[in-house]
C-alpha positions in Angstrom: -54.3 -24.0 -13.8 -55.7 -26.9 -15.9 -59.1 -26.1 -17.3 -60.1 -29.4 -18.8 -59.1 -33.0 -19.4 -59.5 -34.5 -22.9 -59.4 -38.2 -23.6 -61.0 -40.9 -25.9 -62.4 -44.3 -25.1 -60.8 -45.4 -28.4 -57.3 -44.6 -27.0 -57.9 -45.9 -23.4 -56.4 -49.2 -22.3 -58.8 -52.2 -22.2 -58.6 -54.2 -19.0 -60.1 -57.7 -19.1 -61.7 -58.3 -15.7 -63.2 -61.6 -16.7 -63.3 -63.4 -20.1 -66.8 -61.8 -20.5 -66.2 -58.4 -18.9 -63.8 -55.6 -20.1 -63.4 -52.0 -18.9 -61.9 -48.8 -20.0 -61.3 -46.2 -17.2 -61.2 -42.4 -17.1 -60.6 -40.6 -13.9 -60.4 -37.0 -12.7 -59.8 -35.7 -9.3 -63.5 -36.0 -8.4 -65.0 -38.8 -10.4 -64.2 -42.1 -12.1 -66.0 -43.1 -15.3 -65.8 -46.7 -16.6 -66.9 -48.0 -20.0 -67.9 -51.6 -19.5 -68.6 -54.3 -22.2 -70.4 -57.3 -20.8 -70.5 -60.3 -23.1 -73.5 -62.5 -23.5 -73.7 -65.1 -20.7 -71.9 -62.9 -18.1 -73.1 -63.3 -14.5 -71.2 -61.0 -12.1 -71.8 -62.3 -8.5 -73.2 -60.3 -5.7 -70.8 -57.6 -4.4 -70.8 -54.1 -3.1 -68.4 -51.1 -3.1 -68.0 -48.0 -1.0 -68.5 -45.8 -4.1 -71.9 -44.7 -5.4 -72.5 -46.2 -8.9 -74.5 -44.7 -11.7 -75.0 -47.0 -14.7 -76.1 -45.7 -18.1 -76.9 -48.5 -20.5 -75.8 -47.8 -24.1 -76.8 -51.1 -25.7 -78.1 -54.5 -24.8 -80.2 -55.7 -21.8 -78.9 -56.2 -18.3 -80.5 -57.5 -15.1 -79.2 -56.0 -11.9 -80.3 -57.7 -8.7 -80.2 -55.1 -5.9 -80.5 -56.9 -2.5 -83.3 -59.2 -3.9 -85.0 -56.6 -6.1 -84.6 -57.4 -9.8 -84.2 -54.5 -12.2 -84.1 -55.0 -16.0 -82.2 -52.3 -17.8 -82.1 -51.6 -21.5 -80.6 -49.0 -23.8 -81.2 -45.5 -22.4 -81.9 -46.6 -18.8 -80.0 -45.1 -15.9 -79.7 -46.7 -12.5 -78.0 -45.5 -9.4 -76.8 -48.0 -6.8 -75.9 -46.4 -3.4 -72.7 -47.2 -1.6 -72.3 -50.5 0.2 -75.4 -52.0 -1.3 -75.1 -55.7 -2.5 -75.9 -56.2 -6.2 -75.2 -58.7 -9.0 -75.4 -58.4 -12.8 -76.6 -60.7 -15.5 -76.6 -60.1 -19.3 -79.9 -61.0 -21.0 -80.0 -62.3 -24.6 -77.3 -62.7 -27.2 -76.2 -59.1 -27.5 -73.3 -57.6 -25.6 -74.1 -54.9 -23.1 -72.2 -51.6 -23.3 -72.6 -49.2 -20.3 -71.0 -46.1 -18.9 -70.6 -46.2 -15.1 -69.8 -43.3 -12.9 -68.3 -44.0 -9.5 -67.8 -41.5 -6.7 -65.9 -40.8 -4.5 -62.8 -41.3 -6.6 -60.6 -44.3 -6.2 -57.8 -45.8 -8.2 -60.2 -48.6 -9.2 -63.7 -49.8 -8.3 -63.4 -51.4 -4.9 -65.2 -54.8 -5.0 -66.4 -56.2 -1.7 -68.1 -59.7 -1.8 
């Protein structure tokens, strides 16, 4: 029986979702963890997904609009967005935003619904 899974962000494949948004994905049988890099100027349109999303901001400043409520996140902030809730994302300032996002339940990828 397997007791652990060991990996490294440095060895993970980078997927370019947008010219200003890249991701690295780590999955287990129960959770998906995504390391995002949002470049300055990124605006990700309103969307939802059936997974719960927990975002941990590692650097930079990010605005998340959750169904009309504006949240400004900075390094160290954690935000949970519940399943099927519309939200959009905007990078503030000239610094890239790095975040770790946890999605559950598990899927092959984040399921984006616009």
